[in-house]
C-alpha positions, 0 to 999 in steps of 0.5 A, spaced: 488 505 582 490 506 574 496 503 574 492 496 576 487 497 570 487 491 565 489 492 558 483 493 554 482 487 548 484 493 543 490 494 546 492 487 548 491 485 540 495 492 538 501 489 542 500 482 538 500 485 532 507 489 534 510 482 536 506 479 530 509 484 524 516 484 528 517 476 528 514 476 521 520 481 518 524 477 523 522 471 520 523 474 513 531 476 514 533 470 517 530 466 511 534 471 506 539 469 510 539 462 510 537 461 502 542 466 500 547 461 504 544 455 501 543 456 494 547 459 488 544 465 485 541 465 479 545 473 477 552 474 480 550 481 478 549 484 485 555 486 487 557 491 480 557 497 483 559 503 477 562 509 479 557 515 480 556 519 473 556 525 477 563 523 480 565 520 474 566 527 471 570 529 477 577 527 477 579 531 483 574 525 487 579 521 491 577 514 491 573 511 497 578 509 502 577 500 503 572 498 509 575 495 515 571 488 514 569 488 506 566 481 507 561 483 511 559 489 507 559 484 501 554 479 504 549 485 505 550 488 498 548 481 494 542 482 498 542 488 492 537 484 487 532 486 482 529 493 483 532 494 490 539 495 485 535 501 482 533 505 490 539 504 492 543 506 486 538 513 486 539 514 493 547 514 492 547 517 485 541 521 484 536 519 478 542 518 472 538 515 467 531 515 463 528 508 466 531 511 473 525 515 474 520 509 474 521 508 481 519 514 485 523 518 490 520 517 497 524 511 498 531 513 496 530 519 499 529 516 506 535 511 504 539 517 503 537 521 509 539 514 514 546 513 511 548 520 511 546 520 519 544 514 523 548 509 519 554 513 518 559 511 522 558 504 519 561 507 512 568 506 514 566 499 517 562 496 511 562 501 505 558 506 503 554 502 499 553 496 504 550 502 509 545 504 503 542 497 503 542 496 511 538 503 511 534 501 506 532 494 509 531 498 516 526 503 513 522 498 510 521 493 516 520 498 521 515 501 516 512 495 515 510 494 523 508 501 523 504 500 517 500 493 522 499 497 527 495 502 523 492 496 519 489 494 526 486 501 528 483 501 521 479 495 521 477 496 528 474 502 526 471 499 520 470 492 521 467 494 529 469 487 530 476 487 534 477 479 533 476 479 526 480 485 525 486 482 529 485 475 525 485 481 518 491 484 521 496 477 523 494 475 516 498 482 513 504 480 517 504 474 514 501 477 507 504 473 500 508 478 499 511 479 505 519 478 501 517 485 498 516 488 505 522 486 508 527 488 501 529 494 499 523 495 495 517 501 496 511 497 498 512 498 506 512 505 505 507 505 500 502 500 506 504 505 511 502 512 508 496 508 505 493 505 510 495 510 515 492 516 511 485 511 510 485 511 518 486 518 519 480 519 514 475 514 517 478 518 524 476 525 522 483 528 520 482 529 513 488 534 513 492 529 516 490 524 511 491 528 505 498 528 507 499 521 508 496 519 501 501 524 498 507 521 501 504 515 499 504 517 491 511 519 493 513 512 494 508 508 489 505 511 482 499 508 485 497 512 491 494 517 486 488 512 486 487 514 494 485 521 492 479 517 490 476 516 497 476 524 498 472 524 491 467 518 494 466 523 500 466 529 497 460 526 492 456 524 498 457 531 501 455 534 496 449 531 494 447 531 502 448 539 502 445 541 495 439 535 494 437 535 502 439 541 505 438 545 499 444 549 500 447 551 494 453 555 497 455 549 501 455 544 496 460 549 492 465 549 498 464 542 499 466 541 492 471 546 492 474 543 498 475 536 496 477 538 489 483 542 493 484 535 497 485 530 491 489 535 486 494 535 494 494 528 493 497 528 486 502 534 486 507 530 489 507 525 483 506 530 478 511 535 481 516 528 480 514 527 473 515 536 472 522 534 475 524 528 470 522 533 464 526 538 466 533 534 467 531 530 461 527 535 456 529 542 457 535 545 453 536 540 448 534 541 441 529 538 437 533 533 434 535 530 442 529 530 444 525 524 447 519 522 444 515 523 450 518 530 451 514 532 444 507 529 446 501 533 448 502 531 455 509 530 456 508 523 461 515 520 463 512 515 467 508 512 463 512 512 456 518 508 461 513 503 463 510 502 456 518 503 452 522 499 457 517 494 461 512 492 455 507 495 460 500 497 456 493 494 456 492 487 454 499 486 451 502 481 456 496 477 454 500 472 450 501 464 451 508 464 454 505 469 460 501 463 462 505 461 468 506 468 470 497 468 471 498 462 475 503 465 479 498 471 480 491 467 481 491 466 488 491 474 489 487 475 483 481 469 485 481 472 493 481 479 490 474 477 485 471 473 490 471 479 496 469 484 491 463 479 487 461 476 495 460 484 497 456 487 491 451 480 490 450 482 498 449 489 498 447 490 491 443 496 491 448 499 495 453 497 490 449 499 484 447 506 487 454 508 490 452 509 497 446 513 496 440 508 497 442 508 505 438 508 510 439 514 516 442 507 521 446 505 516 449 513 514 450 513 521 454 507 522 459 511 517 458 518 518 465 519 516 464 517 509 456 519 507 453 524 512 455 531 512 453 532 520 459 530 522 463 535 519 464 541 524 462 547 522 464 555 524 459 560 527 459 562 519 458 556 517 465 554 514 467 547 514 473 546 519 477 540 521 475 535 525 481 533 530 483 526 529 481 525 536 475 525 535 473 518 533 466 515 532 464 510 538 464 503 535 458 498 539 459 491 540 455 488 535 454 480 536 454 477 530 451 470 528 453 466 521 450 461 517 451 458 510 446 459 504 440 454 503 443 452 497 449 450 500 454 454 495 461 456 499 461 463 496 454 466 499 456 468 506 450 470 510 451 474 516 445 477 520 447 481 526 442 484 532 442 491 528 438 493 522 444 496 519 449 491 516 456 491 519 464 488 519 464 486 512 458 488 509 458 494 512 457 501 507 463 504 510 466 497 506 464 501 499 470 505 497 474 500 499 471 495 494 471 500 489 478 501 490 481 494 489 476 493 484 480 498 480 487 496 482 485 488 480 483 491 473 489 494 472 493 489 475 490 484 470 489 487 464 495 493 463 501 491 468 506 485 469 500 480 471 505 477 476 506 483 480 499 482 482 501 479 488 505 485 491 500 490 488 495 488 491 497 485 498 496 493 501 488 492 500 485 491 507 478 488 503 483 482 502 485 481 509 478 482 512 474 477 507 479 472 508 479 473 515 471 472 515 472 466 510 476 463 516 470 462 521 465 461 516 461 455 518 462 448 515 468 450 511 471 455 516 477 451 518 479 449 511 478 456 508 483 458 514 488 452 511 488 454 505 489 461 506 495 460 511 498 455 507 498 459 501 501 465 505 506 460 508 508 457 501 508 465 497 513 467 503 517 461 502 517 460 495 519 468 495 525 469 500 528 464 495 527 466 488 527 472 489 533 472 494 537 469 489 535 473 484 530 468 481 524 471 478 518 471 482 513 476 482 
């Protein structure tokens, strides 16, 4: 009977991933409370909360009633540190100052909605700002658990190896930037919609993937880079339609559809920039206009990052920033190693951007390279593939061996199938390209210490680390080093960040 059927390995793994994600969040929240109680914070301004400008102008507004448990509310508010201050303030008061527009609205919107609905009964008990903080913690921790589930589903489909996917997903649950996924930051929402969008993309639900990627761009600015997955897919589909099928009309249809999808992904971020222009620039005298308002392309986000935080190409390359480069070196090293290993192992594939593929390899990554997987109507128009249609994956037994030279960077993986699978699969290529762009941005443009959380949602990092952990000879040692790195950054991050000390 159906009720007596044993769960599959995938179902078992997914259940364990949910438990691991929940356990990791409870662990982080426990560490935050512990360190807050044992260590004196470096900055005690977390509880300062000036009246909203709009409220201050409205003299008829009556002061709020004091909460029943002010000490409990104060304890929750003390955890609002660093960028969390901005997100909570925006959720409470809206975008009051120019620099607040550096923080995109998805997280503040979620916090505001929850604080006015589900958590509204708690306002008289602990106070409104504490409720806002509580809503922020709830949103991000729930979003992280969901992101971990999608990460596992994505990994199983891409790697075609449930065990490797499981290891990678557990690593993601305890990633070195974990403190930010349990705090009032936008990392959890970005990871959920970014990784979820990738999963829907490989499942063939392209329109759903567009929506999820668009929401990731409403959580963090780098969400617009997810449009690159559709650019890559469109490039290959158009090539097949034009040069292999000799159908110009189909190629044009593919290009127009792909361009429209990329545009839809970018619209939320662009719309938010227009919102900032409307609030800050319109209706003001020429002498009152901010410098970016008079620019040919008035991009508020770039101006804020440069003017208030000194973000720019090579601007962080200073001797005094060496400790921050050292802080980011583990994640950057692992990222570069994963990229170099893939490009070195699949040189022809990488240099040709996937155009030099055998038929078997194209079939193994049909969602990305082959137009044949796209259902057509009778008149030849592209139809949306339902999300339930997923290509069946074959179980491949793999055999790993090190190179004859003994180079630890050379991980040779042989398969019974001629088409390489696992981390060397053709499906990995766009993820590696995306990671490469992110690494270059983090190293050359951003405050480099932010790289730990900036790159922490990139799937190739965990896929590659998962393979390192079981590689012959050095696997146990590498696994120990990777887990030590994650544990150290979880402990260090929860200690420093929660007490308003600089971390990443």
